[in-house]
C-alpha positions as CSV (number, residue, x, y, z in Angstrom):
1,M,0.0,0.0,0.0
2,N,1.6,3.3,-1.0
3,K,1.3,6.6,1.0
4,E,-1.5,7.9,-1.1
5,E,-3.7,4.8,-0.3
6,K,-2.8,4.5,3.4
7,I,-5.5,5.8,5.8
8,V,-3.9,7.5,8.7
9,L,-7.0,8.9,10.5
10,E,-10.4,7.4,10.7
11,V,-13.2,9.1,12.5
12,Y,-16.6,7.3,12.6
13,R,-19.9,8.5,14.0
14,L,-18.2,10.9,16.6
15,N,-20.7,12.5,19.0
16,K,-19.9,15.2,21.6
17,S,-22.0,17.4,23.9
18,F,-21.2,20.2,26.3
19,G,-23.9,21.0,29.0
20,G,-26.7,19.1,27.3
21,K,-25.9,20.9,23.9
22,Q,-24.7,18.5,21.1
23,V,-21.8,20.0,19.3
24,L,-20.8,17.1,17.2
25,K,-23.4,14.9,15.5
26,D,-22.3,11.6,13.9
27,I,-19.2,13.0,12.3
28,S,-17.3,10.6,9.9
29,F,-14.3,11.1,7.7
30,Q,-10.9,9.7,6.8
31,L,-7.5,11.1,6.2
32,K,-4.8,9.6,4.0
33,A,-1.0,9.8,4.4
34,G,0.2,12.8,2.6
35,E,-3.3,14.4,2.4
36,I,-4.2,17.9,3.4
37,L,-7.7,18.4,4.7
38,A,-9.1,21.6,5.7
39,I,-12.3,21.7,7.9
40,I,-14.1,25.0,7.4
41,G,-17.4,26.6,8.4
42,P,-18.9,29.3,10.7
43,S,-17.9,29.8,14.3
44,G,-19.6,27.4,16.7
45,A,-19.9,24.7,13.9
46,G,-17.7,22.1,15.9
47,K,-14.6,22.4,13.9
48,T,-12.1,22.8,16.9
49,T,-14.0,20.2,19.0
50,I,-13.1,17.7,16.3
51,L,-9.5,18.6,16.4
52,R,-9.4,18.5,20.2
53,C,-11.2,15.0,20.3
54,I,-8.5,13.7,17.8
55,S,-5.7,15.0,19.9
56,N,-7.4,13.8,23.1
57,L,-7.8,17.2,24.7
58,E,-11.5,16.3,24.9
59,K,-13.2,13.0,25.4
60,C,-16.1,12.1,22.9
61,D,-19.3,10.7,24.0
62,S,-19.5,8.0,21.4
63,G,-17.8,7.1,18.1
64,I,-14.6,5.6,16.9
65,I,-11.2,7.4,16.3
66,K,-8.3,5.4,14.8
67,I,-4.8,6.9,14.4
68,D,-2.5,4.9,12.0
69,G,-4.5,1.8,12.7
70,Q,-4.7,2.0,16.5
71,H,-7.9,2.9,18.4
72,L,-7.6,6.2,20.3
73,C,-11.2,5.3,21.3
74,D,-13.6,2.5,20.2
75,D,-17.4,2.4,20.5
76,C,-19.2,0.0,23.0
77,N,-22.8,0.2,23.0
78,G,-23.0,3.7,22.1
79,K,-20.2,4.8,24.5
80,S,-16.5,5.6,23.6
81,I,-14.0,3.4,25.4
82,Y,-10.4,4.9,25.3
83,A,-7.1,3.1,24.9
84,K,-5.1,2.1,27.9
85,T,-2.4,4.3,29.3
86,E,0.6,2.7,27.5
87,E,-1.2,2.5,24.1
88,M,-2.6,6.0,24.5
89,K,1.0,7.4,25.0
90,C,1.9,5.7,21.7
91,I,-1.1,7.0,19.9
92,R,-0.7,10.6,21.1
93,E,3.0,10.6,20.0
94,K,1.6,10.3,16.4
95,I,-0.4,13.5,16.6
96,G,1.3,17.0,16.2
97,L,-0.7,20.0,17.3
98,V,0.0,23.6,16.5
99,F,-2.3,25.9,18.5
100,Q,-3.7,29.1,17.4
101,N,-1.8,31.1,20.0
102,Y,1.5,29.0,19.6
103,N,1.6,28.0,23.3
104,L,5.5,28.6,23.4
105,F,6.9,28.6,26.9
106,P,7.8,32.3,27.4
107,H,10.6,31.7,29.9
108,M,12.5,29.3,27.4
109,S,14.5,30.2,24.4
110,V,13.5,29.0,20.9
111,I,15.7,26.0,21.1
112,E,14.7,25.1,24.5
113,N,11.0,25.2,23.5
114,I,11.7,22.8,20.7
115,I,13.8,20.3,22.6
116,E,11.7,20.1,25.8
117,A,9.3,17.4,24.7
118,P,11.7,15.1,22.7
119,I,14.1,15.0,25.7
120,N,11.4,14.6,28.4
121,V,8.8,12.6,26.5
122,L,10.6,10.5,24.1
123,G,13.9,10.3,26.0
124,I,16.1,11.6,23.1
125,P,19.6,12.6,24.1
126,K,20.0,16.3,24.5
127,E,22.8,16.8,21.9
128,E,20.8,14.7,19.2
129,A,17.6,16.9,20.0
130,I,19.6,20.1,19.5
131,D,21.0,18.8,16.2
132,K,17.6,17.9,15.1
133,A,16.0,21.2,16.2
134,L,18.6,23.3,14.5
135,A,18.2,21.5,11.3
136,L,14.3,22.1,11.5
137,L,15.1,25.8,12.4
138,N,17.1,26.0,9.3
139,I,14.4,24.6,7.1
140,M,12.0,27.2,8.7
141,G,14.4,30.0,8.1
142,L,15.0,30.7,11.7
143,K,18.4,29.2,12.6
144,D,19.7,32.7,13.7
145,K,16.7,32.7,16.3
146,A,17.8,29.6,18.3
147,D,18.6,31.7,21.4
148,S,15.9,34.1,21.0
149,Y,12.8,34.2,23.4
150,P,9.1,34.3,22.2
151,F,8.6,37.8,23.1
152,Q,11.4,38.7,20.6
153,L,9.7,37.0,17.6
154,S,7.1,38.1,15.3
155,G,3.8,36.2,14.9
156,G,5.0,34.4,11.8
157,Q,8.2,33.4,13.5
158,K,6.3,32.1,16.5
159,Q,4.1,30.1,14.2
160,R,7.2,28.5,12.5
161,V,8.8,27.7,15.9
162,A,5.5,26.0,17.0
163,I,5.6,23.9,13.7
164,A,9.2,23.0,14.4
165,R,8.4,22.0,17.9
166,A,5.5,19.7,16.7
167,C,7.7,18.2,13.9
168,M,10.3,17.0,16.5
169,L,8.0,14.3,17.6
170,N,7.7,12.8,14.0
171,P,3.9,12.9,14.1
172,K,1.9,10.9,11.5
173,I,-0.7,13.7,11.5
174,M,-0.1,17.4,12.0
175,C,-3.1,19.4,13.2
176,F,-3.3,23.2,12.8
177,D,-5.9,25.3,14.5
178,E,-6.3,28.6,12.6
179,P,-2.8,28.8,11.4
180,T,-3.1,32.1,9.5
181,S,-5.3,34.0,11.8
182,A,-2.6,36.5,12.7
183,L,-0.6,36.5,9.5
184,D,-0.3,38.9,6.5
185,P,-0.5,37.3,2.9
186,E,3.3,36.9,2.6
187,L,3.5,34.9,5.8
188,R,0.4,32.9,4.9
189,E,2.3,31.8,1.8
190,G,5.3,30.7,3.9
191,V,3.1,28.6,6.1
192,A,1.4,27.1,3.0
193,N,4.8,26.2,1.7
194,I,5.8,24.6,4.9
195,I,2.5,22.5,5.1
196,E,2.9,21.3,1.5
197,E,6.5,20.3,2.4
198,L,5.2,18.2,5.3
199,A,2.6,16.5,3.2
200,S,5.1,15.8,0.4
201,N,7.1,13.8,3.0
202,G,4.0,11.7,3.7
203,M,2.8,13.5,6.7
204,S,-1.1,13.9,6.9
205,V,-2.2,17.5,7.7
206,L,-5.6,18.6,9.3
207,I,-6.3,22.2,9.2
208,I,-9.1,24.1,11.0
209,T,-9.6,27.5,9.3
210,H,-11.8,30.4,8.5
211,D,-9.5,31.4,5.9
212,M,-11.1,30.3,2.6
213,F,-8.2,31.7,0.5
214,F,-5.7,29.5,2.6
215,A,-7.9,26.5,2.4
216,E,-8.2,26.8,-1.5
217,R,-4.5,27.3,-1.7
218,V,-3.2,24.4,0.3
219,A,-5.9,21.8,0.9
220,N,-6.5,18.6,-1.2
221,K,-9.8,17.9,0.4
222,I,-12.4,20.3,2.1
223,I,-15.0,19.5,4.8
224,F,-17.7,22.1,5.4
225,M,-19.5,22.1,8.8
226,E,-22.4,23.7,10.3
227,D,-24.2,23.2,13.6
228,G,-22.1,20.1,14.5
229,Q,-22.6,18.3,11.1
230,I,-20.7,17.7,8.0
231,I,-22.7,19.4,5.2
232,Q,-20.2,18.6,2.3
233,E,-17.0,16.7,1.9
234,S,-15.2,16.7,-1.4
235,K,-12.0,17.4,-3.2
236,K,-10.9,21.0,-3.3
237,D,-11.6,21.7,-6.9
238,D,-15.0,20.1,-6.7
239,F,-15.8,22.1,-3.5
240,F,-14.9,25.5,-4.8
241,N,-16.5,25.0,-8.2
242,D,-19.8,23.6,-7.0
243,F,-21.4,24.6,-3.6
244,Q,-23.8,21.7,-3.2
245,D,-25.8,23.3,-0.3
246,D,-27.5,26.7,0.0
247,R,-25.9,27.0,3.6
248,I,-22.4,26.7,2.1
249,R,-23.3,29.1,-0.8
250,K,-24.6,31.7,1.6
251,Y,-21.4,31.3,3.8
252,M,-19.1,31.6,0.8
253,T,-20.6,34.6,-0.8
């Protein structure tokens, strides 16, 4: 099975409620190796909740999530049963997450931010972690910022540091929460290029975004959500050339 055929993420009939309000309703989709999926839709549609369930920051009520063939959660009589501790650790290492606000440690330098998890979570020797971090910073165009602190960086630089930090764990899936929300058009293009490079090396990419231009620029596949439901899922060209639902047409125009 080649990388284009291998399914790395499977979500099946995912449901989630907060305080009696159902925010995810029977969500099902798949993500292949090297594929870039953008989930779009209005605020409150449930997009970020999907991302948080996939990365195990939220527990779903029912449904199935499989990461690279392993069950993050399985369904048992309409209730999600989660993987045991050791298996969960293995699964979580396959998921990279770049937050909207970057979540860099302000008291640590750039290089310290990047090597913290590999050393303390994966047990990578410090010198090896530093070498890999410097190589990633070079790819991101930030090698001269290794000893800088987050307050000394621009928004675009912080974004790239956050991407480098997530890449250090060699995830199968990289998740982005609104990656262009604070970036100007030139920096958006830089982030798009980095995402395409990750995908070209076989990494799957899941993007939560309101940025239609960015979704059209970078994604292979689009999911449109509203009110906790998937309204349309299609290849990028099909989506932007044919809005199949009046709700999508209204949102896009």
